[in-house]
N, C-alpha and C positions, 0 to 999 in steps of 0.2 A: 615168796617174793625177791628179798631183799641178799637173797642166799649165792644165788651167783654171780651181783656187785662186789660181797665178799671176796668171793674168792676169787674173782678178778684182778683188785688191791693186792690183795697177798700175792698170786703167783704173779703178777709184775714187777712186784715188791724182792721177788727171790729169784723171778730169772736175771730180774738187775744186778741182784749180787753173786750166782750163783754162773749165771751161764751170760755175760753180757750180752757175746755176739749174737747169741741167739733168743733173744727174749722178742724179739716181733712174732718170729714163730712160734712161740708158747700162749705169748699173749694173743696175736690170730685164731689159734683153734679155742683159747676159754673165751673168748671172745663168743664163737661161734655154739660151741659148747651149747654157753648162756644162752643167747640167740632162742636157743631148740627149749633149753629148756622152760623157759618163760612161755613160747608159743605155743606149748603143750600143756603147760599149770593153767594158763588163761582158756585156751579154747577148750579142754578135757579137765574142766574143776573138780567136776562130780568118784571123775576116774584117777585123777591124780591127788584126791586128799582125804584122808575117809576124817570125818568126825565126831567125838563119842560128846556125845550132848549127858548134859547132866541129869540125877533121876529126879531132881526136885529143881524144879525153874527157876532162875535167880541164889540158887548156893553156889554151887560149885561154876569154878571156869568152862569152855566149851574150852576140848584136848582136840587138838589136831596131831595131823602125820601124814605124811605123806606114804603112799602106794608105793611098795618097793619094786610091782611085777609091771610099773607103768615105767612110760616112756623117761618121764619127768625122777624116775625113783632111782634111778639105771642110768639118771645125767647126776641127779646127786649123789649114787655109791662111788660114781667115774672119780664127779669133784674130791671127794674125800679124801680117796685112796691116792690121787695122786695130789693133794695135801702132803700126805703120810708119809709118801714118798718121795716129794719132790721137796717141800722141805722139813717137812721131819729131819729125813735120813741123811738131806740136801746139805741144810747148815748143819747137821751132825755131823757129815761128811767133812765139814769146807772146818769149823771147832777145831777137830781132830791134827787140820794138815796147818792149822795159822801156832801163834803162839801170844801170850799177851790179854792184854783189852782184847782184842778183836777175837782171840779165842773167847772169854766170856760172852761179847754180846753175840756171837752166833748162837750159842748152847744156851742164852738164853731163848732166841729165837727157835733155836729148834724145840726146847723145853714148851716154847707157848704154843706150837704147829701138834703137838704130841695129845700136850693138854684138851687142845681146842677139839683135836678127833675126838678126844675119849667123852667128852662131854658132847656132843653133839653126836654120837653110837647112844649112848645110856640116856642123853633126850629123847631118843628114837624109841627107847624102850621100854624107858618108865612114862605109869598117868599121872596127871600132876595130886601132888603133895610130896614128903620129904626128901623123896630121893632124886625128885628133879628139884628143889631148891638148890641141891649141893652140888649137882650136874651145871645146871645154868648158873652157879658161884663159881667150880671152873673155870665155865668159859670164857665168866667173867675176868679171872685171874690171869687168863690167857694175853686178853687185851694188856695185862700190864708186864709183861714178858715180853712179847713184840713190842711196847710201846720202851721199856729199856734196853731193849737188844737193837731200835731202829737211833735211840737217841744221840748225838751227837756227841 
């Protein structure tokens, strides 16, 4: 449910820094995609999300994953691919074109985008366990890279 909000925020920041003149076009596309995601998530929850219940009740967490063949899953994949292309490679390209402290900050944001996307993909592939701890830790670490990349 919170995924489109995070993507909207990231794409808005990315649009301001990469293509400031086209930020409202990019932002409006992701607002529409976010609304579609939320509508289909709440209208058809059982068709959008699968739940894996633990074998012994109360022993483990319930694992949930998006169904990638549903509209919600397709929109989530569009979000992840566009984050990879626009933020990951976009900030990498800006970093290569820049110099000094701005270069380092663009590389930090680009690295944060790559690590977040890898963590999100791994999060969807693994069931709760040791591997999931590492993928979610990577996603948390990416927020530090975003922070240091955007810090004044």
